[in-house]
C-alpha positions as CSV (number, residue, x, y, z in Angstrom):
1,M,0.0,0.0,0.0
2,S,1.4,3.4,-1.0
3,I,1.2,6.4,1.4
4,D,0.8,10.0,0.2
5,V,1.2,12.9,2.6
6,R,-0.1,16.1,1.0
7,G,0.4,19.5,2.5
8,V,0.2,18.4,6.1
9,S,0.6,21.0,8.9
10,K,0.1,20.7,12.6
11,Q,0.3,23.2,15.5
12,F,0.3,22.5,19.2
13,G,-0.6,25.8,20.8
14,Q,2.1,28.3,19.7
15,F,4.5,25.5,18.6
16,T,4.5,24.5,14.9
17,A,5.2,20.8,14.7
18,L,4.8,20.4,10.9
19,Q,4.8,22.9,8.1
20,D,3.3,21.9,4.8
21,I,4.8,18.4,4.6
22,S,4.4,16.5,1.4
23,L,6.0,13.1,0.6
24,T,5.2,9.8,-1.1
25,V,6.0,6.3,0.3
26,P,5.7,3.8,-2.6
27,S,4.2,0.4,-1.8
28,G,6.6,-2.0,-0.2
29,E,9.3,0.6,0.6
30,L,11.0,1.1,4.0
31,V,11.4,4.8,4.7
32,A,13.2,6.4,7.6
33,L,12.0,9.8,9.1
34,L,15.3,11.1,10.4
35,G,16.0,14.2,12.4
36,P,16.7,15.7,15.8
37,S,14.3,15.7,18.7
38,G,11.4,18.1,18.2
39,C,11.7,18.2,14.4
40,G,8.2,16.7,13.9
41,K,9.0,13.2,12.8
42,T,6.9,11.4,15.5
43,T,4.0,13.8,14.9
44,L,4.0,13.0,11.2
45,L,4.1,9.2,12.0
46,R,1.1,9.6,14.4
47,I,-0.8,11.5,11.8
48,I,-0.2,8.7,9.2
49,A,-1.4,6.2,11.8
50,G,-4.5,8.2,12.6
51,L,-3.5,8.9,16.2
52,E,-3.3,12.6,15.5
53,S,-5.3,14.8,13.1
54,P,-3.6,17.4,10.9
55,D,-4.7,21.0,11.0
56,S,-4.5,21.0,7.2
57,G,-3.5,18.6,4.4
58,E,-4.4,15.0,4.0
59,I,-3.1,11.4,4.1
60,L,-3.9,9.0,1.2
61,F,-3.5,5.3,1.2
62,N,-3.4,3.8,-2.3
63,G,-4.7,7.1,-3.6
64,Q,-7.7,7.2,-1.3
65,N,-8.2,9.7,1.5
66,A,-7.5,8.0,4.8
67,R,-10.6,9.2,6.7
68,Q,-11.0,5.9,8.7
69,N,-10.4,5.7,12.4
70,V,-7.2,4.0,13.7
71,Q,-8.8,0.5,13.8
72,E,-9.9,0.7,10.2
73,R,-6.6,2.0,8.7
74,Q,-4.9,-1.4,8.7
75,V,-1.9,0.1,10.3
76,G,0.5,-1.8,12.6
77,F,2.3,0.5,15.2
78,V,5.4,-0.4,17.1
79,F,6.3,1.9,20.0
80,Q,9.8,2.6,21.4
81,H,9.0,1.1,24.8
82,Y,7.4,-2.2,23.6
83,A,4.0,-1.6,25.2
84,L,3.5,-5.3,25.8
85,F,0.8,-6.6,28.2
86,R,2.7,-7.7,31.2
87,H,0.1,-10.1,32.4
88,M,0.0,-11.9,29.1
89,T,2.4,-14.5,27.7
90,V,4.3,-13.9,24.5
91,F,1.8,-16.1,22.7
92,D,-1.2,-14.1,24.0
93,N,0.5,-10.8,23.3
94,I,1.0,-11.7,19.7
95,A,-2.5,-13.1,19.4
96,F,-4.2,-10.1,21.0
97,G,-5.0,-8.1,17.9
98,L,-6.7,-11.1,16.3
99,T,-8.7,-12.1,19.4
100,V,-10.3,-8.6,19.8
101,K,-11.5,-8.4,16.2
102,P,-15.2,-8.2,15.7
103,R,-16.8,-11.6,15.7
104,S,-17.7,-11.4,12.0
105,S,-14.0,-11.0,11.0
106,R,-12.3,-12.9,13.9
107,P,-10.3,-15.9,12.8
108,S,-11.0,-19.3,14.4
109,K,-8.9,-20.3,17.4
110,E,-6.9,-22.7,15.3
111,K,-6.1,-20.1,12.7
112,I,-5.0,-17.7,15.4
113,R,-2.7,-20.4,16.8
114,S,-1.3,-21.1,13.4
115,R,-0.7,-17.4,12.7
116,V,1.0,-16.9,16.1
117,R,3.3,-19.9,15.5
118,E,4.1,-18.6,12.0
119,L,5.1,-15.2,13.5
120,L,7.1,-16.8,16.4
121,S,9.1,-18.6,13.7
122,L,9.5,-15.3,11.7
123,I,10.9,-13.5,14.7
124,Q,13.0,-16.5,15.7
125,L,11.5,-16.9,19.2
126,E,9.6,-20.2,18.8
127,N,10.8,-21.5,22.2
128,I,9.6,-18.7,24.4
129,A,5.8,-18.6,23.6
130,D,4.9,-19.3,27.3
131,R,7.1,-16.7,28.8
132,Y,6.0,-13.3,30.1
133,P,7.5,-9.9,29.0
134,S,9.4,-9.6,32.3
135,Q,11.3,-12.8,31.5
136,L,12.6,-11.4,28.1
137,S,15.5,-9.3,27.1
138,G,14.9,-5.9,25.5
139,G,15.6,-7.2,22.1
140,Q,13.3,-10.1,22.5
141,R,10.5,-7.8,23.8
142,Q,10.9,-5.5,20.8
143,R,10.6,-8.5,18.4
144,V,7.5,-9.6,20.2
145,A,6.0,-6.1,19.8
146,L,6.8,-6.2,16.1
147,A,5.2,-9.7,15.7
148,R,2.1,-8.4,17.5
149,A,1.8,-5.5,15.0
150,L,2.2,-7.9,12.1
151,A,-0.3,-10.4,13.4
152,V,-3.3,-8.5,12.0
153,E,-1.6,-8.4,8.6
154,P,-1.3,-4.6,8.4
155,Q,-1.0,-2.8,5.0
156,V,1.3,-0.3,6.6
157,L,3.8,-0.8,9.4
158,L,4.8,2.3,11.5
159,L,7.7,2.2,14.0
160,D,8.5,5.0,16.4
161,E,12.1,4.8,17.5
162,P,11.8,1.0,17.7
163,F,15.3,0.4,19.0
164,G,15.7,3.6,21.1
165,A,15.5,1.8,24.4
166,L,18.1,-0.9,23.6
167,D,21.8,-0.9,24.2
168,A,24.2,-0.3,21.3
169,Q,25.0,-3.9,20.3
170,V,21.4,-5.0,20.5
171,R,20.4,-2.1,18.3
172,I,22.9,-3.1,15.6
173,E,21.7,-6.7,15.6
174,L,18.0,-5.8,15.6
175,R,18.1,-3.2,12.9
176,R,19.9,-5.7,10.6
177,W,17.3,-8.3,11.5
178,L,14.5,-5.7,10.7
179,R,16.1,-5.1,7.2
180,R,16.1,-8.8,6.5
181,L,12.5,-9.2,7.8
182,H,11.4,-6.4,5.5
183,D,13.0,-8.0,2.5
184,E,10.9,-11.1,3.3
185,I,7.5,-9.5,3.9
186,H,7.7,-6.3,1.8
187,V,5.1,-4.4,3.9
188,T,5.1,-0.6,3.4
189,S,7.0,0.6,6.4
190,V,7.9,4.0,8.0
191,F,10.2,4.3,11.0
192,V,11.3,7.2,13.1
193,T,14.8,7.6,14.2
194,H,17.4,10.2,15.3
195,D,20.2,7.7,14.7
196,Q,21.9,8.5,11.4
197,E,23.7,5.2,11.1
198,E,20.5,3.3,11.7
199,A,18.7,5.2,8.9
200,L,21.6,4.8,6.5
201,E,21.9,1.1,7.1
202,V,18.2,0.1,7.2
203,A,16.1,2.4,4.9
204,D,15.4,2.3,1.2
205,R,14.9,6.0,1.4
206,I,15.6,8.7,4.1
207,V,13.5,11.8,4.8
208,V,15.6,14.3,6.7
209,M,13.5,16.6,8.8
210,N,14.3,19.8,10.7
211,K,11.9,22.3,12.5
212,G,8.8,20.8,11.0
213,K,10.0,20.8,7.4
214,I,11.7,18.3,5.1
215,E,15.2,19.3,4.4
216,Q,15.9,16.5,1.9
217,Q,14.7,13.1,0.9
218,G,16.4,10.4,-1.2
219,T,18.3,7.2,-1.0
220,P,20.9,6.8,1.7
221,D,23.6,7.3,-0.8
222,E,21.9,10.5,-2.2
223,V,21.5,12.2,1.2
224,Y,24.9,11.2,2.4
225,E,27.0,11.9,-0.7
226,R,25.0,14.9,-2.0
227,P,23.5,16.7,1.0
228,A,21.2,19.5,-0.2
229,T,21.7,21.8,2.8
230,P,24.2,22.6,5.5
231,F,21.8,21.1,8.0
232,V,21.8,17.7,6.3
233,F,25.6,17.7,6.0
234,N,25.9,18.5,9.7
235,F,23.4,16.0,10.8
236,L,24.8,13.0,8.9
237,G,28.1,12.5,10.6
238,N,31.0,14.5,12.0
239,V,32.1,17.5,9.9
240,N,34.7,20.2,9.8
241,L,33.8,23.7,8.8
242,F,36.1,26.0,6.8
243,H,35.0,29.6,6.4
244,G,36.2,31.6,3.5
245,R,35.2,33.4,0.3
246,V,34.6,32.5,-3.4
247,H,35.8,34.7,-6.2
248,Q,35.4,33.8,-9.9
249,G,35.4,30.0,-9.5
250,Q,38.1,29.8,-6.8
251,A,37.3,29.3,-3.1
252,S,39.8,30.3,-0.4
253,L,39.1,28.4,2.8
254,G,41.1,28.7,6.0
255,G,44.6,28.3,4.5
256,F,43.9,26.3,1.4
257,A,42.2,26.8,-1.9
258,V,39.8,24.6,-4.0
259,S,38.3,25.1,-7.4
260,S,34.6,26.2,-7.5
261,P,33.6,26.0,-11.2
262,D,29.9,26.1,-10.4
263,H,30.4,29.6,-9.0
264,A,32.6,31.0,-11.8
265,E,30.4,34.2,-12.0
266,T,30.5,34.7,-8.2
267,N,32.6,37.6,-7.0
268,D,33.9,37.8,-3.4
269,S,31.0,36.0,-1.7
270,P,31.1,34.3,1.8
271,A,31.3,30.5,1.6
272,V,31.6,27.6,4.0
273,G,33.4,24.4,3.1
274,Y,32.2,21.2,4.8
275,V,34.6,18.2,5.1
276,R,33.8,15.0,6.9
277,S,36.4,13.8,9.5
278,H,37.3,10.7,7.5
279,D,38.0,12.9,4.4
280,I,40.8,14.7,6.1
281,E,44.2,13.2,5.1
282,L,47.3,13.7,7.3
283,E,50.7,13.7,5.7
284,R,54.3,14.5,6.6
285,T,54.8,16.7,3.5
286,A,52.6,19.0,1.5
287,A,50.9,17.3,-1.5
288,D,49.7,20.4,-3.3
289,D,48.1,23.8,-2.7
290,T,45.1,22.1,-0.9
291,S,47.5,21.1,1.9
292,F,47.8,23.2,5.1
293,T,49.7,22.9,8.4
294,V,48.0,21.7,11.6
295,T,49.1,20.9,15.1
296,V,48.1,17.7,16.8
297,R,46.2,18.3,20.0
298,S,45.0,14.8,21.0
299,I,45.0,11.2,19.7
300,H,42.1,8.9,20.6
301,P,42.0,5.3,19.3
302,V,38.4,4.2,19.0
303,G,38.1,0.5,17.8
304,P,39.4,0.3,14.2
305,V,39.9,4.0,13.8
306,V,41.9,6.8,15.5
307,R,40.4,10.2,16.0
308,I,42.8,13.1,16.0
309,A,42.1,16.5,17.3
310,L,43.9,19.2,15.3
311,V,44.2,23.0,15.2
312,T,45.2,24.9,12.1
313,T,48.5,26.9,12.5
314,T,47.3,29.9,10.5
315,E,43.9,30.6,12.0
316,G,43.6,28.4,15.1
317,T,40.6,26.5,13.8
318,S,39.8,23.3,15.5
319,L,39.4,20.2,13.3
320,E,39.0,16.4,13.7
321,A,40.5,13.8,11.5
322,E,39.6,10.1,11.5
323,I,42.2,7.8,10.2
324,S,42.8,4.0,10.2
325,R,44.9,2.3,12.8
326,D,47.3,1.2,10.1
327,L,47.9,4.8,8.9
328,A,48.2,6.0,12.5
329,D,50.9,3.3,13.1
330,R,52.8,4.4,10.0
331,L,52.6,8.2,10.8
332,Q,53.5,7.8,14.5
333,L,52.0,11.2,15.4
334,K,52.9,13.0,18.6
335,I,51.0,15.5,20.6
336,D,52.0,19.1,19.6
337,E,53.6,17.9,16.4
338,T,53.0,19.9,13.2
339,V,52.0,18.0,10.1
340,Y,50.1,18.6,6.9
341,A,46.3,18.1,6.4
342,R,44.6,17.9,3.1
343,P,40.8,17.6,2.5
344,R,39.9,14.8,0.0
345,R,36.4,16.1,-0.6
346,V,35.0,19.6,0.1
347,H,31.3,20.3,-0.2
348,L,31.0,24.1,-0.7
349,F,27.9,26.1,0.2
350,V,27.7,29.7,-1.1
351,E,24.5,31.7,-0.5
352,D,22.5,28.4,-0.1
353,Y,23.9,26.9,-3.2
354,Q,26.1,23.8,-3.2
355,I,28.7,22.1,-5.4
């Protein structure tokens, strides 16, 4: 089932949660609503579910206006904090949505048992059907919550920070499991997250939101490799900022220069160059005119990478480079040592335009 959001706005008192939001979720796609707290992503999800009403605009399912109440929308909703019934077993939690259906549409007890067994197999928890939520780990509880949402065979699956209450390692395992599950069942899904890595790994498409508006939407590669705005660039990973000016196709940024052919007609305009931490190369000698001197301030090994805090010698600008352990071993950097830095890729924003 496809979802169309058309011109949706929502106010809570004086606070504007959503401003004229429009987007389309094609049938069978897994879409992430990504953004900081308060950007409107959960409000949008709740409006799609029918748990909130928009002040203006409309939601369409398969091209039809979704005027039904929550029960009639055929939407499965998974909350961050599981929301399982503590007094019910895993089996009964999963079966709940089927057992409370109107008598005319309620499956037989045997069909309910068969459906629950099928879902227990799908979430790989066949051996814990008789346990209670308090006897489960956080990851197991979230999988049961997902199975309960799927039991009623929803046309749309909505997930609100589904892994937010889990520790880091369980989050990684569960999001990969969710991606595999989606590839099996292909139900149209929208999930809310503020975790950039989670969105980039799991989603078919990412909708980046900020202050009630959509900043950019596209595939994970599109939003990461070609960010449309400074906000998107800042939000998707650690970045270094270089302030400078652009004049006739040449940008001068904090001690180095880069070509700016898309702004060949621009004369002496302020510009900001954005460089990701892993795109800062460190060298013992200058490679070309994009190299500049920096002083090493701190060195922090983090798993397979080493994060190095730097400061430029010309302007005193703080930077961070992220290099491999192998390169760090070869360079043998020392605190307060001066070396050369060189940006591999610079995304330049000039008066809201980008290269």
